[in-house]
C-alpha distance (Angstrom), angle and dihedral (degrees) to the residues before:
residue distance angle dihedral
M1 . . .
T2 3.80 . .
P3 3.81 111.2 .
A4 3.79 117.8 -119.9
P5 3.81 113.3 -98.2
T6 3.78 117.8 -103.7
A7 3.78 119.9 -113.8
P8 3.83 93.1 -102.0
E9 3.83 89.5 50.8
V10 3.80 91.3 52.0
H11 3.81 89.4 47.1
D12 3.79 88.2 50.5
R13 3.80 93.4 52.9
L14 3.79 90.6 49.4
G15 3.81 93.3 45.1
I16 3.78 120.9 130.9
E17 3.79 99.1 -150.7
H18 3.81 111.3 154.8
A19 3.82 89.8 11.0
P20 3.82 105.8 96.1
V21 3.79 116.7 -158.1
T22 3.80 109.3 -115.2
T23 3.79 133.3 -176.1
T24 3.79 121.9 -136.2
R25 3.78 106.2 -151.4
D26 3.83 98.6 -179.6
P27 3.82 132.9 18.4
R28 3.78 115.1 -104.0
P29 3.81 114.8 -101.3
G30 3.78 110.6 -78.2
R31 3.79 93.8 12.1
A32 3.79 124.3 103.8
G33 3.75 123.9 -157.3
P34 3.81 123.5 -118.8
P35 3.81 118.4 -76.0
L36 3.78 114.7 -83.4
F37 3.83 107.3 -78.2
G38 3.80 87.6 -7.4
N39 3.79 95.2 -99.1
E40 3.79 104.8 104.2
G41 3.79 113.5 130.5
R42 3.80 94.9 11.0
D43 3.81 100.6 82.4
R44 3.80 110.7 89.0
V45 3.80 97.0 177.4
R46 3.75 125.6 27.9
V47 3.78 127.8 -171.5
A48 3.78 114.9 -147.8
L49 3.81 110.9 -131.1
P50 3.79 122.8 -144.6
R51 3.79 117.7 -115.2
L52 3.76 124.0 -133.9
P53 3.81 111.7 -90.4
D54 3.78 113.6 -110.2
G55 3.79 90.5 -109.2
R56 3.80 93.4 52.5
A57 3.83 93.2 44.6
G58 3.78 89.9 49.1
A59 3.78 89.9 53.4
L60 3.80 88.3 66.7
G61 3.78 86.0 66.9
D62 3.76 113.9 163.7
F63 3.79 93.8 12.3
A64 3.81 92.4 60.1
A65 3.82 88.5 49.4
V66 3.81 90.8 51.7
L67 3.78 90.8 51.1
A68 3.78 89.6 51.2
R69 3.83 92.3 50.7
R70 3.80 97.1 48.7
R71 3.80 108.4 116.6
S72 3.78 138.8 145.8
T73 3.80 109.5 -102.2
R74 3.79 120.4 -164.3
L75 3.80 101.7 169.8
Y76 3.83 119.8 71.3
E77 3.76 137.3 -176.1
P78 3.82 108.6 -92.9
A79 3.81 91.5 -135.8
G80 3.80 88.6 73.6
V81 3.78 129.3 -137.3
G82 3.80 132.8 -63.9
L83 3.78 121.8 -108.3
D84 3.79 90.3 -124.5
R85 3.82 90.5 58.5
L86 3.79 92.6 48.8
A87 3.78 91.3 45.6
G88 3.80 91.3 51.8
L89 3.80 91.1 52.5
L90 3.79 92.9 50.1
Q91 3.79 93.6 44.2
L92 3.80 96.9 50.4
A93 3.79 97.8 38.4
L94 3.80 104.1 34.6
G95 3.79 108.1 6.9
A96 3.78 123.6 111.1
R97 3.78 117.7 -109.2
A98 3.80 90.8 -169.3
S99 3.79 141.3 -24.0
R100 3.78 130.2 -117.4
P101 3.80 140.2 -175.0
Q102 3.77 115.8 -99.4
Y103 3.79 135.9 167.2
G104 3.78 89.6 11.3
V105 3.80 95.9 -56.3
G106 3.78 134.5 84.0
G107 3.76 136.7 -127.0
F108 3.79 102.5 63.2
P109 3.83 109.3 150.8
V110 3.80 121.4 -122.9
R111 3.80 105.6 -143.5
A112 3.79 137.7 174.4
V113 3.80 89.6 -119.0
A114 3.78 115.9 75.3
C115 3.81 122.6 -132.9
S116 3.77 138.2 -179.3
G117 3.77 112.7 -84.9
G118 3.82 91.1 -2.2
V119 3.81 90.6 -97.1
E120 3.82 101.0 126.4
T121 3.78 94.4 -102.6
V122 3.82 96.0 176.2
E123 3.80 122.4 57.9
A124 3.79 126.1 -172.2
Y125 3.76 124.1 -134.9
V126 3.80 116.1 -166.2
L127 3.79 118.5 -141.7
A128 3.80 97.5 -165.7
R129 3.80 114.9 -165.7
A130 3.82 102.7 157.4
V131 3.81 112.5 10.9
G132 3.80 116.2 145.1
G133 3.80 109.6 -126.1
L134 3.82 95.0 16.1
E135 3.79 126.9 91.7
P136 3.80 111.4 -120.7
G137 3.77 108.4 -98.5
I138 3.77 148.2 96.5
Y139 3.78 118.8 -69.2
R140 3.81 136.9 177.8
Y141 3.78 114.9 -134.6
R142 3.82 114.3 -129.6
P143 3.83 107.5 -157.5
L144 3.81 98.6 -168.8
D145 3.79 96.1 61.3
H146 3.84 96.7 19.2
T147 3.78 95.8 -124.0
L148 3.78 138.3 130.1
A149 3.79 116.7 -121.3
T150 3.80 111.1 -151.2
V151 3.78 116.1 -120.6
T152 3.80 96.2 172.1
T153 3.79 140.2 -28.5
V154 3.79 94.5 -171.0
G155 3.78 122.6 112.2
S156 3.79 137.2 8.8
M157 3.79 114.0 -40.9
R158 3.80 91.1 -158.7
L159 3.79 87.7 60.5
A160 3.79 91.2 44.2
I161 3.80 92.2 53.3
R162 3.79 90.3 44.7
E163 3.80 91.1 51.3
V164 3.81 95.1 47.4
C165 3.81 95.0 41.9
R166 3.79 95.4 34.3
Y167 3.80 96.3 150.7
V168 3.81 95.7 55.7
S169 3.81 114.1 78.6
W170 3.81 99.9 -163.9
I171 3.80 104.6 43.0
D172 3.80 98.8 81.4
D173 3.81 88.3 70.9
A174 3.80 91.0 59.0
P175 3.80 113.9 105.9
V176 3.81 90.2 -137.3
A177 3.79 133.9 23.9
L178 3.78 117.9 -169.8
A179 3.79 114.5 -151.5
L180 3.80 109.0 -157.6
V181 3.79 111.4 -152.1
G182 3.78 124.0 -160.2
R183 3.81 112.2 -139.9
I184 3.78 100.0 -146.1
D185 3.80 91.4 172.7
R186 3.80 91.0 64.9
L187 3.81 91.8 56.0
R188 3.78 102.6 34.1
W189 3.81 94.9 78.0
K190 3.82 90.8 55.8
Y191 3.80 106.2 30.2
G192 3.81 103.9 24.3
P193 3.83 115.8 -157.8
A194 3.81 90.5 -2.9
A195 3.82 87.6 73.6
Y196 3.80 91.5 85.9
R197 3.79 91.9 55.6
L198 3.79 93.8 43.4
V199 3.80 96.8 53.8
H200 3.84 88.7 56.9
L201 3.79 90.4 50.5
D202 3.81 89.8 49.3
A203 3.82 91.0 48.0
G204 3.81 89.7 55.8
V205 3.79 90.4 53.4
A206 3.81 90.3 48.8
V207 3.79 93.0 49.0
Q208 3.81 93.4 52.7
T209 3.79 91.3 46.5
L210 3.80 90.1 51.6
Y211 3.82 89.9 48.1
L212 3.81 92.3 53.1
V213 3.79 95.2 45.1
A214 3.83 90.0 47.9
A215 3.79 89.4 52.4
A216 3.79 91.3 49.6
L217 3.82 90.5 51.2
G218 3.80 93.9 46.1
L219 3.79 92.9 -112.5
G220 3.78 126.1 137.6
A221 3.77 120.4 -124.6
C222 3.79 138.4 172.7
A223 3.78 130.3 -176.0
A224 3.79 119.4 -137.3
A225 3.76 131.7 -165.0
G226 3.81 97.5 -172.5
F227 3.78 98.1 95.4
D228 3.80 131.8 129.4
W229 3.79 107.4 -126.3
R230 3.81 92.9 -165.4
A231 3.80 92.5 54.3
A232 3.81 89.0 45.9
G233 3.77 90.3 52.8
R234 3.79 91.4 52.9
R235 3.80 94.2 45.1
L236 3.79 95.3 45.0
G237 3.79 96.9 38.0
L238 3.81 95.6 -119.2
D239 3.79 128.6 166.4
P240 3.84 101.5 -133.9
A241 3.78 91.4 -149.4
D242 3.78 89.7 64.1
A243 3.81 109.2 21.8
L244 3.79 134.0 29.7
M245 3.79 134.2 177.2
V246 3.81 106.4 -110.0
A247 3.84 104.7 171.0
A248 3.78 143.5 10.4
L249 3.80 130.1 -148.4
A250 3.79 127.1 -171.4
V251 3.81 116.2 -149.3
G252 3.79 134.1 -172.1
E253 3.77 148.3 114.1
P254 3.83 107.4 -58.4
A255 3.81 112.7 -110.5
G256 3.77 120.1 -120.4
A257 3.80 100.4 24.5
G258 3.76 95.3 -51.2
Q259 3.79 101.4 -40.8
E260 3.78 111.8 168.5
V261 3.77 116.2 -144.4
G262 3.75 124.0 -152.9
G263 3.78 129.6 -13.2
D264 3.76 130.7 -61.1
A265 3.78 116.4 -56.6
G266 3.75 117.9 -109.2
């Protein structure tokens, strides 16, 4: 019986080396894109859904406004972003509001972002290039005490971001790149081989939470899939058997008074 591939082997097979991620902004002349959501002409019976009454929708207040503002922003102010702004994003999206005992031990964080098994499956590493009040470097965010643990402050962070997100042409101009790391080791004991799938699911939840909090704070953000997980492992000091980069998110002050560029990131 062939043994199941390890997480790094699966990552390897799904790698995008030599296949840069590109964005098509407009269809080529004479070519139309696919139908919206790809379901036109296939639905025989449709059920009309009621919409929220104006009064009920209005009750959502600020949250509805945040949902409306959420966009993918790829251009950032060159002056960078303040540490207080970055700290607010990390606190609200990934920070711990409390801790609780679980699985017979204590100290499990209670966070706004959900995760499989409640064991903090996704960690954020901050690649800070231009953050006012913070030395350029790579840091690991610690949600329980809301601190940044220094990984390194040596070398160019523009080059570090470019190396980790080597298939994304615009991200090295971002003042901050968040590398979301899936902690497979924290799930493997409970979920076995499904741990690899679950950390990606959890990363998606974390990305959307970061997007919404960024929108609420007036920050620009854009997720990117064109990263090199091997380079990330080297830069962040990860053991690929236990932890792998699973998502990237650029963060900064939107350029041009909040102009959003391009569509939503995939």
